[in-house]
C-alpha positions in Angstrom: 13.9 7.5 -29.1 9.7 5.3 -30.4 7.4 6.0 -28.7 4.3 3.3 -29.6 2.1 2.2 -26.6 0.7 -1.3 -26.2 -2.0 -2.5 -23.7 -2.1 -6.2 -23.2 -5.3 -8.3 -24.6 -7.8 -10.3 -22.3 -4.8 -9.5 -18.8 -7.6 -9.8 -15.6 -5.6 -6.1 -15.1 -4.4 -3.6 -17.7 -1.7 -2.1 -18.2 0.1 0.5 -20.9 4.0 0.4 -22.1 6.4 2.1 -24.0 7.9 -0.1 -27.3 11.3 0.6 -25.5 10.0 -1.4 -22.2 10.0 -5.0 -23.4 13.2 -3.7 -25.0 15.3 -2.8 -22.2 14.3 -6.2 -20.2 15.8 -8.2 -23.9 18.6 -6.0 -24.0 19.2 -6.7 -19.6 18.5 -10.7 -20.1 16.3 -10.0 -17.3 12.9 -10.0 -15.6 11.1 -7.7 -13.2 8.6 -8.9 -10.3 6.9 -6.2 -8.5 4.6 -6.4 -5.3 0.9 -4.0 -4.8 -0.7 -4.6 -2.0 -3.4 -2.4 -2.5 -4.6 -5.0 -5.1 -3.2 -8.0 -4.1 -1.1 -8.7 -6.6 2.8 -9.8 -7.3 3.1 -9.5 -10.9 5.8 -10.5 -13.2 7.2 -8.5 -15.7 8.4 -11.0 -18.6 9.5 -9.9 -22.5 7.6 -11.1 -24.6 9.0 -10.7 -28.0 8.5 -7.0 -28.5 5.2 -7.2 -25.9 5.2 -7.0 -22.4 3.5 -9.7 -20.5 2.1 -8.7 -17.5 1.3 -11.8 -15.1 -0.4 -11.6 -11.9 -0.9 -13.7 -8.9 -3.0 -13.3 -6.1 -1.5 -12.7 -2.5 -2.8 -11.1 0.8 -1.8 -7.6 0.6 1.9 -7.9 -0.3 4.7 -5.5 0.2 8.2 -6.7 0.7 10.6 -9.2 -1.9 14.1 -10.2 -0.9 15.5 -12.4 -4.3 18.8 -14.4 -3.9 19.1 -16.4 -6.2 16.2 -19.3 -6.6 15.0 -18.0 -3.1 12.8 -15.9 -3.0 10.5 -14.6 0.2 7.0 -12.0 -0.1 6.2 -10.6 3.3 1.9 -10.3 3.2 -1.1 -9.0 5.4 -0.1 -11.7 8.2 2.4 -14.2 7.0 5.9 -14.6 5.2 5.8 -16.7 2.2 9.7 -18.0 1.2 9.8 -19.6 -2.4 12.3 -21.7 -3.9 13.0 -22.4 -7.6 11.9 -25.3 -8.6 13.5 -26.5 -12.2 11.4 -29.9 -13.2 8.0 -27.2 -12.6 8.7 -24.5 -15.2 8.3 -26.5 -17.7 5.5 -28.3 -17.3 4.1 -24.0 -17.1 1.5 -22.4 -19.4 2.0 -20.9 -22.2 4.8 -24.7 -22.7 8.4 -23.8 -23.5 7.9 -20.2 -22.4 9.0 -19.9 -18.6 12.4 -20.2 -17.5 11.7 -20.6 -14.2 8.9 -21.1 -11.6 8.9 -20.9 -7.5 7.3 -23.3 -5.5 6.3 -22.6 -2.1 8.2 -24.1 1.4 8.0 -22.5 3.8 5.4 -20.2 5.8 5.5 -18.1 8.5 2.7 -16.4 10.8 4.0 -12.9 12.0 0.9 -11.3 12.5 0.1 -8.0 10.9 3.2 -6.0 11.6 3.0 -4.1 8.5 6.3 -5.3 7.2 8.1 -3.5 4.1 11.5 -3.6 2.8 13.6 -7.6 3.1 16.7 -8.6 2.1 18.2 -12.0 3.3 21.7 -11.4 5.6 23.5 -15.2 4.4 20.4 -17.7 6.0 18.3 -14.9 7.6 16.0 -13.0 6.1 15.5 -9.4 7.6 12.9 -7.0 7.5 11.4 -4.0 8.4 8.2 -4.5 10.7 7.0 -1.4 10.5 4.3 -1.3 12.6 7.2 -2.1 16.2 9.7 0.2 14.7 12.3 -2.2 14.3 14.2 -4.6 12.3 13.4 -8.1 12.3 14.4 -11.9 11.5 11.6 -15.0 10.9 11.7 -17.1 14.1 9.8 -20.6 14.6 9.0 -20.0 17.4 7.7 -16.0 18.3 6.1 -13.7 15.8 10.0 -12.5 15.2 12.7 -11.7 16.0 13.2 -8.5 16.8 17.3 -7.7 15.4 17.7 -2.8 15.9 15.4 -0.3 16.1 16.5 3.2 15.9 18.0 5.0 18.5 15.8 7.6 19.5 12.9 4.8 19.9 12.3 4.1 23.3 10.2 1.0 23.8 9.5 -1.9 21.5 5.5 -1.2 20.8 2.9 -2.0 18.2 3.0 2.2 17.5 4.6 3.4 13.8 6.4 5.4 15.7 9.0 6.6 12.9 7.2 4.9 10.0 10.5 2.3 9.5 10.7 1.4 5.6 13.4 0.9 3.6 15.7 -1.6 4.0 19.2 -1.7 1.9 22.6 -3.7 1.9 26.5 -3.0 1.8 28.6 -5.6 1.1 26.1 -8.7 1.9 25.6 -6.7 5.1 22.3 -5.3 6.5 23.8 -1.4 6.2 20.6 1.3 5.6 17.7 2.1 6.3 15.0 5.2 6.2 12.4 6.5 8.0 9.3 9.1 7.4 10.2 11.2 10.8 12.5 11.2 13.3 9.5 10.5 16.5 9.1 8.4 19.0 5.8 8.5 19.7 2.6 7.3 18.2 2.0 7.8 14.6 4.6 10.7 15.3 6.4 11.0 11.7 3.0 11.9 10.6 3.7 15.8 11.9 6.7 16.2 9.1 5.5 14.5 6.7 6.3 17.4 4.5 10.5 16.8 5.2 11.1 15.1 8.4 12.3 11.9 6.5 15.5 10.3 7.7 18.7 8.3 5.9 20.4 6.1 9.1 23.3 4.2 9.0 22.3 0.8 11.0 26.3 0.2 12.1 27.3 3.5 13.4 23.4 4.7 13.9 24.2 7.8 12.0 21.5 9.8 10.3 23.3 10.1 6.5 20.7 12.8 5.9 17.4 14.2 7.0 14.9 17.3 6.1 13.5 14.6 3.2 10.4 13.9 2.4 8.9 10.5 2.9 11.7 8.6 1.4 12.4 5.3 0.4 13.9 2.4 -0.6 18.1 3.3 0.0 20.5 1.2 -1.7 24.1 0.9 -1.8 24.7 0.5 -6.5 27.5 1.6 -8.6 29.7 2.7 -5.2 27.0 5.3 -4.8 24.5 5.6 -1.5 20.7 6.2 -4.1 17.0 6.9 -2.5 14.3 7.7 -3.2 13.0 10.8 -2.0 8.8 9.9 -3.0 7.4 12.9 -1.6 9.2 14.9 -4.5 9.2 11.6 -6.8 12.6 11.5 -7.9 15.7 9.4 -7.2 19.1 10.9 -6.5 22.4 10.2 -4.7 22.8 10.9 -1.1 26.7 12.0 -0.3 27.5 10.6 3.2 30.2 13.5 3.7 27.9 16.7 3.3 24.6 14.4 3.9 23.4 15.9 0.9 21.1 14.3 -1.4 21.3 15.2 -4.8 17.8 14.1 -7.0 19.3 13.0 -10.5 15.6 12.6 -12.1 11.8 12.8 -11.5 8.7 10.7 -12.4 5.1 11.3 -12.5 4.6 9.5 -9.4 5.5 9.0 -5.9 7.9 7.1 -5.9 8.7 3.3 -4.0 10.5 0.4 -4.4 13.8 0.3 -6.2 16.3 -2.1 -8.4 19.2 -2.0 -10.4 20.5 -3.5 -13.4 24.0 -2.0 -15.8 22.9 1.5 -16.0 19.5 1.5 -15.7 17.8 2.0 -12.0 13.6 0.4 -12.4 11.3 2.4 -9.9 8.0 1.5 -8.6 5.5 4.6 -9.4 2.7 4.8 -7.3 -0.8 7.6 -8.0 -1.1 8.3 -4.1 -4.2 10.4 -3.7 -4.5 13.9 -2.2 -5.8 12.4 1.6 -5.1 12.8 4.7 -1.5 10.3 5.1 -0.2 11.9 1.7 -1.2 16.3 2.0 1.0 18.3 1.8 4.2 16.5 0.5 5.5 18.5 -2.8 4.1 15.4 -5.5 0.7 16.3 -4.9 1.1 19.9 -5.0 2.1 19.2 -8.6 -0.9 20.0 -11.6 0.0 16.7 -13.8 -1.6 13.5 -13.4 0.2 11.0 -11.1 0.9 7.5 -12.1 1.1 3.9 -10.8 4.2 2.0 -12.8 7.3 1.4 -13.7 10.0 3.6 -14.5 13.2 2.4 -16.5 15.5 5.4 -16.1 19.3 5.7 -17.0 21.2 6.6 -14.1 24.1 8.4 -15.5 21.7 11.0 -16.7 18.4 10.8 -15.1 16.8 9.9 -19.0 13.5 8.3 -18.7 13.9 4.6 -21.3 10.6 3.4 -21.3 8.0 2.5 -19.2 5.0 0.7 -17.5 1.9 2.0 -16.6 -0.8 0.3 -14.6 -4.2 1.4 -15.0 -7.8 1.1 -13.1 -7.7 -1.6 -10.2 -3.3 -1.2 -9.6 -2.6 2.8 -8.3 0.2 1.6 -5.8 3.6 0.4 -5.9 5.8 -1.4 -3.1 8.6 -3.4 -4.1 10.9 -3.8 -7.4 13.1 -6.7 -7.9 15.2 -7.6 -11.1 15.3 -11.0 -11.6 18.9 -11.2 -13.0 19.3 -14.0 -15.8 15.5 -14.9 -15.9 13.3 -13.8 -18.5 10.0 -15.6 -18.1 9.1 -16.6 -15.0 6.6 -17.4 -12.9 5.3 -18.3 -9.2 2.8 -21.0 -8.2 0.3 -20.7 -5.0 -2.5 -21.6 -6.5 -2.2 -24.5 -8.6 -3.6 -28.0 -6.8 -2.1 -30.5 -9.1 1.5 -28.9 -9.6 1.6 -28.5 -6.0 0.3 -32.2 -4.9 2.3 -33.6 -8.0 6.1 -31.9 -7.3 8.3 -33.1 -5.0 12.4 -31.5 -4.6 14.4 -34.4 -2.3 18.3 -34.1 -1.8 20.7 -35.2 -4.9 21.4 -38.5 -2.7 18.0 -39.5 -2.7 16.9 -39.2 -5.8 19.1 -41.2 -7.2 16.7 -44.3 -5.6 13.6 -42.5 -7.1 12.7 -44.8 -10.5 14.4 -43.0 -13.9 11.2 -42.2 -15.3 9.8 -40.6 -12.0 12.7 -37.9 -12.6 13.8 -34.3 -13.5 17.1 -33.3 -12.9 
């Protein structure tokens, strides 16, 4: 497979990619959304012919992403933002004629800094990992959040990050799996066993499905298999629920966090993670090889790397990676006052009363 690398020109943040990465997006008919809280960016990875376009939008420490059809939610430092696709705005985005889905802001919920991690839609409710309070929660108009579930070993609803609950996975459209960095009930207790204290749990039974993991993230049920990232080892693998054994199928050159699938391809977020108090002692920081920040495309059938995009300089950590199915060139408006001021969405029953010249179906 050819390994030609391309650096986008005149981008505010630099990246490199294999020529296979945009080819994969083209073949699958998709694009990707990625968050980097450290750089304060939402990144759209979009194929522009044979070149990968990396398009950046600024947010305050964006982390979790939840995507369901035209609905997009973004968890940031203090708020949860909800966006909806607007078909009338997409043709107006630069470069004209390329954008095929544009997300416009609809609702913002102020939550305070609860260290929101992964998020998922369940029906009309948006569930998210409230890491600071060691719980799963949903939005509330009246309250900062509504707690819905805690690991049974957590004995209080306290802003103490006791187990570093982080990953959230669906099965059959319902919340089913979570990951945590430690089995602890004291403030920041998970830090004591970063190297091998991580767990994967079933929310419906409160059963621990795998333990002894190094900083696990991103549990996913896909192709009738339970997948998880063992971030501290830089691997992706499967968990056998019967034996409670984790089996890695592929290793990549970074701290793995953020995972989504399309066909036989897993898209995995990689972070550089420097040797520090938080990351010391885990397997990946003990390797000699360079640690990279980017997104890797891996064949889930054999663990082979199919392509990658690597960020340089300003972007050093990735949190969430989401496939946007059937959309090749998405965008998001959070900066353009004219578009925000002049874009309106109405129910069909009311839209027919608007003169034709103002309408776009």
